[in-house]
N, C-alpha and C positions, 0 to 999 in steps of 0.2 A: 442713246441707242443708235441714232442715225450716225453720229461720228464713229461709234464703235464698229458698226457694220461697214461703213466706208473704209475704215482702216483695215479691218480683218480681210476684206475682199480686195484691198489695194486699189480702191476706186474712190479717190478723194472727192470727186464731184458727182458721185452716183445720184441720179434723180431719185427723190423720195417723195411720194405722194401718199396721203393718208386721209382717212375719213374722220370728221369731227363726231363726237358722241351725239347720238340721236336723242330727241326728247323722250322722256320715260317717266313714269309715275304720274301722280295726280297733276292736273293742269295747274299752272301758276295762279295763286290767289292773292299773294302779297306783292307790293311793288318790287321787292328784292327778297329772295330767299337766302338770307345771310349765312345760314348753317348748311345749306345744300352742298354736297360734294361735287356734283357734276359740273356746275359752272366753273369751279376752280380747276377741274381737270380739262375742261374746254379751253380755259385761259392758258394752261400749260401747253396744250396742243398748238395754240396760236403762237406761243413763244418760240416754238420750233421753226416758225417761218423766218426767223432771223438768220437761220442757216441758209447758205446758197443752194439753189436748185431744189427747193422744196415747195410744195403746194398742199392745200387742204381743201377737201370737198365737204361741205356741210350736209349733215343728215338730220339736223335739229328739227326741221319742219316736216319730216316724213316719218317721225317716230310714232310710238304707240304707248299709251298710258299703261297697258297691261303686258307688253312684250318688249323685252330689252333689245331684241333684234328687229329692226324696222321691217314691216312686211313689204313696203314699197321699195324695191331694189333698183328699178330702172332709173329714177331720177339721180340716185347716188352714182350709178355707173356712168350716166351721161355727164355728170359734173366732174367725175374723175377723168373722163376722156377729154373734156374741154381743158382741164388743168394740164393734162399731159401734152395736148397740142401746143399750149403756150410754153410750159416749163421745159419740156423735153425737145420739142420740134420747132420752137421759136415762132409760132404763129402769132401775129398781131391781133389785137382786138380785146374786147372785154370777155374774158373766158374764165374768170375766177370771181368768187363772191367778194363784194365790197368788205373792206375791213378798216378799222380806225387807223388814221394816219396821225391826227392831232386833235386835241380838245383844248379850247380856251374860253374863258369867261368873257362875255360881252354884257356888262351890267349885271342884271339878275338872271340872264340866260347863258347858255353854253353853246358855242358853235363847234360842231364836229365836222372834220374833213376826212376824206377816205381815199384809200388806194382802191383801184378797180371799180370806181364809180362811173367812169366814162363821162363825167360832167353832168350826169343826169340820174337822179334817184327817183323812185316812185313807190307807190304801195300796190301790192298785187290785188287788193280789193277796192281800191279807190277811196278808202277811208283814210283819216289822218294816221300817222305812224303810232303804233302801240308799243307797250312794254318798256318804255323809258322810265327812269327814276332818277331823282336828285336827292342828295343827302344835304340836310341843312346844318347850320352851325351847332345845333343842339344834338346832332347825331341821329336825327329821325329821317327815315326814308319817306319820300313823297312820290306818288305816281305823277308822272310829268306828261305834259303835252309836248308835241313836237311839230315843227313845220319843215318841210323840205324846201331848200333854197338851191335849186340846180343840183349840184353834186354834194352840197352840204346839208346838214340837218341842224336846226336851231331848237334847243330843248329848254323848256321853262316849266316852273311849277308855282302855283299860287302860294304865296306866303314864304317862298324861299328867295331871300334877297341876295345872298352871297353863297351859291352852292359850293360844297366842298368836294363832291364826287358825282360822277354821272355813270349810270349803267344802262345796258340794253339787254333784254332777254336773260337776266341773271336769275335763272331758275332751272330746276330739273327738267321741266316740261313747259316751256313758254309757248303755248299753242297759238296765241294771238299775234305773234310777231309777223309783220307784214311788209317790211321795207325790202325792196329789191333794186338791182341795177338794170341797165338797159337790156342785159341778156336774161333777165328774169331770175337771177341768182340771189338768194337771200343774204341780207346783211348778217355778218358774223356777230355773235354776242360780244359785248365790250364792257370794259371797266376803265375809267380814267380818274385819277385823283387830281384835283385842280389846285392844290396848294403848292 
């Protein structure tokens, strides 16, 4: 769609900013909601970031279990404005949500590095990071614990010796996601296969 609009309007590098799907439906109860459609759609939205001059503002943390249209619009507008300042107007700084750059195994744990982390991640509630999951060699998902290491996150799960995949906030409505960057912007959901 982005490429089509740019071509149709003869604007090859037209800035394109969009909003990630908000949390919706029942709160997450499993480590990974494998059959849920919205995590896959969010992943497709993130894939569009490979195109130049694009940015995404997340609304996943301002959603409602009972309303597909998030009632809290101001945070979404502020996030879009920050993304526009960086993407369109070239402002420096941490103005977008952190998103996965790379994932690699370190023994039985997984180290995640991020774009837009600013060298420092934290949690908005002071608790350890929530909603991470690891897939074991038998194909079973395990709720994982995670530690923040500056701008990285190290994920591990008891009994998972050689994780095959890592995910974060992989659900329709992952209400307990809590990782943010220095600007207070939430970490975008992620999936990475480690094989």
